[in-house]
Residue frames as a rotation matrix with the C-alpha (Angstrom) as fourth column:
MET 1
0.592 0.806 0.000 0.00
0.806 -0.592 0.000 0.00
0.000 0.000 -1.000 0.00
ASN 2
-0.268 -0.715 0.646 1.43
0.649 -0.629 -0.427 3.39
0.712 0.305 0.633 -0.90
ASN 3
-0.864 -0.203 -0.460 1.61
0.494 -0.511 -0.703 6.38
-0.092 -0.835 0.542 1.44
ALA 4
-0.781 0.622 0.058 -1.36
-0.560 -0.739 0.375 8.20
0.276 0.260 0.925 -0.13
ALA 5
-0.040 0.780 -0.624 -3.61
-0.107 0.618 0.779 5.15
0.993 0.098 0.058 0.36
ARG 6
-0.368 -0.170 -0.914 -2.47
0.822 0.400 -0.406 4.77
0.434 -0.901 -0.007 3.97
LEU 7
-0.993 -0.022 -0.120 -3.11
0.072 -0.900 -0.430 8.44
-0.098 -0.436 0.895 4.67
LEU 8
-0.472 0.877 -0.095 -6.59
-0.621 -0.254 0.741 8.17
0.625 0.409 0.665 3.15
ALA 9
-0.018 0.432 -0.902 -7.36
0.357 0.845 0.398 5.06
0.934 -0.315 -0.169 5.23
VAL 10
-0.656 -0.284 -0.699 -6.25
0.750 -0.139 -0.647 6.80
0.087 -0.949 0.304 8.44
ALA 11
-0.940 0.337 0.054 -8.32
-0.337 -0.941 0.016 9.88
0.057 -0.003 0.998 7.60
CYS 12
-0.210 0.908 -0.361 -11.42
-0.380 0.264 0.886 7.77
0.901 0.324 0.289 6.94
ILE 13
-0.102 0.114 -0.988 -11.00
0.722 0.692 0.005 5.90
0.684 -0.713 -0.153 10.20
SER 14
-0.886 -0.315 -0.341 -10.44
0.464 -0.626 -0.627 9.15
-0.016 -0.713 0.701 12.09
PHE 15
-0.798 0.602 0.022 -13.60
-0.586 -0.785 0.201 10.78
0.138 0.147 0.979 10.77
ALA 16
-0.445 0.653 -0.613 -15.77
0.072 0.708 0.703 7.67
0.893 0.269 -0.362 11.05
GLY 17
-0.291 0.303 -0.907 -16.28
0.905 0.395 -0.158 8.08
0.311 -0.867 -0.389 14.79
THR 18
-0.981 -0.194 -0.017 -16.82
0.189 -0.923 -0.336 11.84
0.050 -0.333 0.942 14.95
GLY 19
-0.480 0.866 0.139 -20.57
-0.504 -0.402 0.765 11.63
0.718 0.297 0.629 14.32
ALA 20
-0.268 0.372 -0.889 -21.25
0.562 0.810 0.170 9.26
0.783 -0.454 -0.426 17.21
TYR 21
0.112 0.403 0.908 -23.26
-0.586 -0.712 0.388 10.43
0.803 -0.576 0.156 20.19
GLY 22
-0.903 -0.406 0.142 -22.80
-0.326 0.430 -0.842 9.42
0.281 -0.806 -0.520 23.79
GLN 23
-0.373 0.786 -0.492 -25.43
0.577 0.612 0.541 7.27
0.726 -0.082 -0.682 25.39
VAL 24
-0.642 0.291 0.710 -27.98
-0.594 -0.774 -0.220 9.18
0.485 -0.563 0.669 27.43
THR 25
-0.709 0.442 -0.549 -29.93
0.623 0.758 -0.194 7.64
0.330 -0.480 -0.813 30.29
VAL 26
-0.522 0.640 0.564 -33.37
-0.504 -0.765 0.401 8.97
0.688 -0.075 0.722 31.11
ASP 27
-0.937 0.330 -0.117 -35.29
0.279 0.502 -0.819 8.26
-0.211 -0.800 -0.562 34.32
VAL 28
-0.596 0.757 0.268 -38.82
0.262 -0.132 0.956 8.10
0.759 0.640 -0.120 32.92
SER 29
0.072 0.656 -0.751 -40.31
0.960 0.158 0.230 8.33
0.270 -0.738 -0.618 36.42
LYS 30
-0.247 -0.259 -0.934 -39.02
0.634 -0.772 0.046 11.91
-0.733 -0.580 0.355 36.63
ILE 31
-0.888 0.003 0.459 -40.47
0.400 -0.486 0.777 13.24
0.225 0.874 0.431 33.36
SER 32
-0.545 0.722 -0.427 -43.15
0.059 -0.474 -0.878 15.85
-0.836 -0.504 0.215 34.03
CYS 33
0.326 0.758 0.565 -46.13
0.762 0.143 -0.632 16.39
-0.560 0.636 -0.531 31.76
GLU 34
0.773 -0.088 -0.629 -44.65
-0.256 -0.949 -0.182 19.77
-0.581 0.302 -0.756 30.85
GLN 35
-0.288 -0.952 -0.102 -41.41
-0.615 0.102 0.782 18.13
-0.734 0.288 -0.615 29.72
TYR 36
-0.406 0.225 0.886 -43.32
0.469 0.883 -0.009 15.36
-0.784 0.412 -0.464 27.94
LEU 37
0.597 0.764 0.244 -45.51
0.629 -0.258 -0.733 17.72
-0.498 0.591 -0.635 25.95
GLY 38
0.783 -0.305 -0.542 -42.68
-0.389 -0.920 -0.044 20.16
-0.485 0.246 -0.839 25.23
PHE 39
0.879 -0.461 -0.122 -40.37
0.183 0.562 -0.806 17.58
0.441 0.686 0.579 23.61
ARG 40
0.606 -0.658 0.446 -37.78
-0.773 -0.620 0.137 18.50
0.186 -0.427 -0.885 26.28
ILE 41
0.124 -0.538 0.834 -36.61
-0.551 0.661 0.509 14.97
-0.825 -0.523 -0.214 27.02
ALA 42
-0.882 -0.265 0.391 -37.53
0.156 0.619 0.770 13.06
-0.446 0.740 -0.504 23.86
ASP 43
-0.691 0.697 -0.192 -40.30
-0.440 -0.195 0.877 12.81
0.574 0.690 0.441 21.32
PRO 44
-0.300 0.642 0.706 -43.52
-0.901 0.054 -0.431 12.20
-0.314 -0.765 0.562 23.31
ARG 45
0.641 0.524 -0.561 -44.38
-0.707 0.687 -0.166 9.31
0.299 0.503 0.811 21.00
ASP 46
-0.131 -0.783 -0.608 -41.12
-0.224 0.621 -0.751 7.57
0.966 0.037 -0.257 21.91
ILE 47
-0.818 -0.128 0.560 -41.84
-0.560 -0.042 -0.827 8.01
0.129 -0.991 -0.037 25.62
ALA 48
0.140 0.964 0.224 -45.38
-0.954 0.192 -0.230 6.69
-0.265 -0.181 0.947 25.15
ILE 49
0.508 -0.035 -0.861 -44.08
-0.471 0.825 -0.312 3.63
0.721 0.564 0.403 23.31
TRP 50
-0.621 -0.768 -0.154 -41.60
-0.217 0.358 -0.908 2.99
0.753 -0.531 -0.390 26.13
LEU 51
-0.581 0.477 0.660 -44.38
-0.788 -0.125 -0.603 3.36
-0.205 -0.870 0.448 28.72
SER 52
0.494 0.789 -0.366 -46.53
-0.859 0.509 -0.062 0.91
0.138 0.345 0.929 26.77
GLY 53
0.159 -0.537 -0.829 -43.73
-0.202 0.804 -0.559 -1.64
0.966 0.256 0.019 26.73
PHE 54
-0.795 -0.467 0.386 -43.04
-0.417 -0.041 -0.908 -1.07
0.440 -0.883 -0.162 30.41
TYR 55
-0.248 0.794 0.554 -46.64
-0.908 0.009 -0.420 -1.66
-0.339 -0.607 0.719 31.45
HIS 56
0.633 0.427 -0.646 -47.08
-0.663 0.730 -0.166 -4.62
0.400 0.533 0.745 29.11
GLY 57
-0.253 -0.817 -0.518 -43.90
-0.206 0.569 -0.796 -6.12
0.945 -0.095 -0.312 30.57
LYS 58
-0.767 0.018 0.641 -45.17
-0.640 -0.088 -0.764 -5.63
0.042 -0.996 0.079 34.12
ASN 59
0.176 0.946 0.273 -48.37
-0.873 0.278 -0.400 -7.40
-0.454 -0.168 0.875 33.14
GLY 60
-0.424 -0.458 0.781 -46.53
-0.123 0.884 0.451 -10.19
-0.897 0.095 -0.432 31.30
SER 61
0.627 0.721 0.293 -48.21
0.255 0.166 -0.953 -9.39
-0.736 0.672 -0.080 27.99
PRO 62
-0.499 -0.857 0.126 -46.14
0.374 -0.082 0.924 -9.59
-0.782 0.508 0.361 24.79
LEU 63
0.013 0.627 0.779 -49.03
0.992 0.089 -0.089 -8.31
-0.125 0.774 -0.620 22.65
LEU 64
-0.860 -0.236 -0.451 -49.09
0.161 -0.967 0.200 -4.98
-0.483 0.099 0.870 20.85
TYR 65
0.144 0.932 0.333 -52.39
0.932 -0.014 -0.363 -3.33
-0.334 0.363 -0.870 19.95
PRO 66
-0.717 -0.581 0.384 -51.43
0.687 -0.681 0.253 -0.43
0.115 0.445 0.888 17.63
GLN 67
-0.094 0.751 0.653 -54.85
0.293 -0.606 0.740 1.22
0.951 0.261 -0.163 17.71
GLN 68
0.771 0.351 -0.532 -55.01
0.573 -0.018 0.819 1.05
0.278 -0.936 -0.215 21.52
LEU 69
-0.155 -0.909 -0.386 -51.48
0.944 -0.251 0.212 2.47
-0.289 -0.331 0.898 21.71
ARG 70
-0.680 -0.053 0.732 -52.50
0.455 -0.813 0.363 5.46
0.576 0.580 0.577 19.56
GLU 71
0.374 0.902 0.217 -55.61
0.254 -0.325 0.911 6.00
0.892 -0.285 -0.351 21.68
ASN 72
0.626 -0.186 -0.757 -53.59
0.778 0.100 0.620 5.81
-0.040 -0.977 0.208 24.90
VAL 73
-0.549 -0.827 0.120 -51.04
0.836 -0.546 0.057 8.31
0.018 0.132 0.991 23.56
GLU 74
-0.401 0.483 0.778 -53.87
0.176 -0.793 0.583 10.76
0.899 0.371 0.234 22.86
LYS 75
0.687 0.654 -0.318 -55.40
0.395 0.031 0.918 10.13
0.610 -0.756 -0.237 26.30
LEU 76
0.181 -0.716 -0.674 -52.04
0.963 -0.011 0.269 10.77
-0.200 -0.698 0.688 27.97
LYS 77
-0.739 -0.426 0.522 -51.50
0.570 -0.808 0.147 13.99
0.359 0.406 0.840 26.02
SER 78
0.023 0.865 0.502 -55.01
0.120 -0.501 0.857 15.16
0.992 0.041 -0.116 26.85
ALA 79
0.733 0.233 -0.640 -54.57
0.614 0.178 0.769 14.36
0.293 -0.956 -0.013 30.54
CYS 80
-0.224 -0.899 -0.375 -51.23
0.956 -0.278 0.095 16.18
-0.190 -0.338 0.922 30.65
PHE 81
-0.628 0.048 0.777 -52.81
0.378 -0.854 0.358 19.25
0.681 0.519 0.518 29.03
GLN 82
0.425 0.886 -0.185 -55.43
0.596 -0.120 0.794 19.44
0.682 -0.448 -0.578 31.76
SER 83
0.326 -0.209 0.922 -55.10
-0.466 -0.884 -0.036 22.27
0.823 -0.418 -0.385 34.23
GLY 84
0.583 -0.158 0.797 -52.89
-0.802 0.049 0.596 21.42
-0.133 -0.986 -0.098 37.17
ASN 85
0.912 -0.190 0.363 -51.12
0.181 0.982 0.060 18.49
-0.368 0.011 0.930 35.52
ALA 86
0.789 -0.614 -0.023 -48.13
-0.303 -0.356 -0.884 20.30
0.535 0.704 -0.467 34.00
LYS 87
-0.034 -0.853 0.521 -45.86
-0.952 -0.132 -0.277 19.60
0.305 -0.505 -0.807 36.98
ARG 88
0.573 0.301 0.762 -47.13
-0.581 0.805 0.119 16.06
-0.578 -0.511 0.636 37.58
MET 89
-0.573 -0.805 0.155 -45.04
-0.512 0.499 0.699 13.11
-0.640 0.322 -0.698 36.50
VAL 90
-0.249 0.438 -0.864 -46.13
-0.915 0.186 0.359 11.38
0.318 0.879 0.355 33.28
VAL 91
-0.798 -0.103 -0.594 -45.89
0.000 0.985 -0.171 7.99
0.602 -0.136 -0.786 35.01
GLU 92
-0.841 0.535 -0.082 -48.42
0.068 -0.045 -0.997 9.12
-0.537 -0.844 0.002 37.65
VAL 93
-0.209 0.782 -0.588 -50.86
-0.841 -0.450 -0.300 10.29
-0.498 0.432 0.752 35.00
ALA 94
-0.384 0.002 -0.923 -50.36
-0.698 0.654 0.292 7.08
0.604 0.757 -0.249 32.99
ASN 95
-0.977 0.023 -0.211 -50.99
0.153 0.766 -0.624 4.97
0.147 -0.642 -0.752 36.11
GLU 96
-0.547 0.823 -0.152 -54.28
-0.251 -0.335 -0.908 6.78
-0.799 -0.458 0.389 36.67
LEU 97
-0.117 0.488 -0.865 -55.34
-0.991 -0.117 0.068 6.31
-0.068 0.865 0.497 33.05
LEU 98
-0.606 -0.181 -0.775 -54.56
-0.378 0.922 0.080 2.61
0.700 0.341 -0.627 33.18
ALA 99
-0.956 0.294 0.019 -56.40
0.095 0.370 -0.924 2.20
-0.279 -0.881 -0.381 36.48
LYS 100
-0.276 0.894 -0.354 -59.53
-0.687 -0.441 -0.578 3.63
-0.673 0.084 0.735 34.83
GLU 101
-0.169 0.145 -0.975 -59.28
-0.912 0.351 0.211 1.07
0.373 0.925 0.073 32.01
LYS 102
-0.930 -0.302 -0.211 -59.15
-0.214 0.908 -0.359 -1.98
0.300 -0.289 -0.909 34.31
């Protein structure tokens, strides 16, 4: 391999890792409705999908109901928009919504 090829290979390897992001850990139990609705932590849809998986895991259910998930996302958003819920934790509001469904 000539010097130009080696230099190009080193440059490619050097730049390959510059776009990587560090892993971020989020404690979902500490996300407020205000943060949830304001996209401050992550996309609200992503959080809702995580919550769905969390609750299905707790209940031992491997089933996904896409329509029910969409409905629950809208219910959670609506409940978080309600007066007095901005500072409440999303997990608390989700627990209340799920308790009503049982």
